[in-house]
N, C-alpha and C positions, 0 to 999 in steps of 0.2 A: 225297745220293745221285742230286740236281736236277743237279748240276756231270759226274756221271759221264754219266748216259742223256743228257744233252745233248752232251758231250763223243763218243761214240759214234755219236750220229745224224747228226754230220758228220765221222765216220770214214767217209770214204768208203763109172830113174825109176824116174819117182818117184824115188826115190834112196833109196837104202838104209845105212848108214856100220854094214857089219860086220855085214847080216842082221837089224837092230832093237840089235844089245848095247850100240847106246850109248846109245839110248831109256832098252833098262831098268836102265841104271846113273846115272841122271839124281837120281836120288832114295836113293840107292840104299842109303839103313840101315832100309827098307821091311821087312817081313816076315821077320825075324830073331826077333821077338820081345823084342829089344834097348829097341823106340823104350817099347812100353807097361813096361816091367818102370822104368823111368828115369822114365816121365811119373807112375806109381802112388810113387816115391818121394817124390814135391809133397805138398804139405799138402791141404788142399781147404777154399783160402780165401771167406772171405765176398765175392760178387761187388757189386763197383761198377752203379749203372746202366752206369757207360761198357761197362765191360766185357760187359754180360751186352747191351748192342746189337751190341757187335764178336761175341759167337758165334752173336748169333740170324745178323747182318751174311753173316757170315763162313762158315756155313754154308749157306745160299743163293748168295752166290759162289762158291763154290767147285764145288758142283754145277753151277752156272750152265756154269761152263769146263768140265769131262766131260761134259753136255751138248752145247753146243757141239760138239764136238771129238767125240764122235760123232755128229752131224746131218751135220757135214761132209765129217767121215772116209768115211761111208756115200758122200756124192756124190761125193770126187774123188778115193776113194781116196789121200794123200795119206797112205806112213808116218807122216810126221809126228804127226797126227793120228791114228793108229790105236795110237800106241803109248803119247800123250801121257797119251790118256783114262784108261792104263790110271796111271799115275798121279798123275792128277785123281782117279782113288778114292781111292787110296791119301793124296792130299790130303782125301777126306770123311770116311774114317774115321780118322784125326785128330782134325777139329775132333768128330764123333759121339763120339769116347773126352771129351771133353771135356764139353759136352749132356750125356751119359751122368752123368759125373759131379758135375756141377752138376744135375741133373733136371732138366734142356732138352727141348725138342721135337727129335725128327729131323724129317729132313725124306726122308717113306717115297715124295713123289710119283715117277708116273712119270717118264720121260724127258724133258726139253720142261713140266714143269708146275713153279709155286714157288707159297709162300702168298705172296710180296711180288711185289706187281702192278706194281712200278717196276722190278724184278729178271725180271717176265713178261714188262715190252712191251724194258727190255732186249733178254731173250734172243732174242725175232721176231724183233727189227731186228738184232742182231749174223750170225743165221741167215739173210736176208736180202738182205745187205752181203756174207755169205761165200758164197752160192750164185751171184754173178755172172761169178765166172773164179776159177782157183785162187790169180792174186798175190792176188784180193780176199780168196778164202779166210784166204790167211798173212798175211795184215794183223788180218783180225778176232784170230788169235790170238795175236800181236805186242799186240795192242790189250788182248781178256782181258790178258794177262798183264805190262801194264804197271797195269792197274789194277788184278790183283792186288794189285803188289809196293806201290803208291801206296795205298793202304788199309790194307794189311795194317804198315807202319811208320806211318803215322795214330794205329791204333788201339793198338799199341805202344808207343806217346808217352805215351798213355792208361791205360797196364795197370800194373797192379803184383804180380796173381800171379804166381810161377812160374811154374804148369804153364804156363798161358796163352800165356807170352812163350818157353818153349822151345816150345810148339807152331807159334806163329806167326814164330822166327824158321828157323826150320825147314821152314817151309808160303813163307814168300820166298826161300827158296835154293833151293827149286823151282825157283818162278817163275823163279828167277833165270837158271836151266837151260837153262827151258823158251824163256827169252826170245831167248836162244843161239840155241836147235834154231830156231824158228821165224825170228826173221835170219840165219841161212849158209842157210837154202832159200830163201828171199825173193829172199836174195841173188843166190842160184843161176838163181833165175826172172829179174833182171833188176828185181823189186821197193825198194822202199823203205819206211822205218818211221820215222818222227817222232817223239818223244815226246808226247802226251796229258796224262799224268796226271802220274807221275817229272819229273825234269825231264830234258832232251837229255844236259845231260853225266855226271846219275848213268844214263840208256843204256846212250851210249858208254863210260862206266868198267864196265857189263857188258859188252857184245858184246865189250868188246875184251883181255878176263879170258878167263883159263882154266876149268872146266867146273868145279863146286863137287862132292866126294864128301864119306860120312859124314857123320854124326850135330853138331849145332850145341847143347854141353848153353851 
């Protein structure tokens, strides 16, 4: 998390594709009951220390994404924030399903408040950066998705519980789609973003590929 915080501190129309239809389908496997039914098919297995850490941290990080997007969306009225915050709420719900399965604490704190002090500082600094301009706000969005992909990939490499891998694969897919959205609008505003967490080649591959749809098993 130290690396993540330091990188974030160093990081520095409106438009509507199809009236918001594009954004509502970024994570189009949600809301139909199929996700929870599939999740419940996986066994509840003992949690390793690494898996417990992963669940605790990703619960905070998905809330971080939603809360930053709510705050910056309210400030700038950019549809990308107003819509992707809804997808991030779904991501929080997905992690909460895992927390409930394993009897772990769920973060019910208000918007902008976190149990983890490092995540709290990261939130505060990202909001401050994103409040400077619309371009800075979009860069913050890309930074958060970059961070999410990096952390999820790292945690998946340390996990073997099938339910956790199922959820994290779909969270990663959603983050890739959100990154594509932020980068496309950032380009329209004349801005750019270079990878801070994942490799630049991975970022280039993501933004040059099509939106991913459906559920990853």
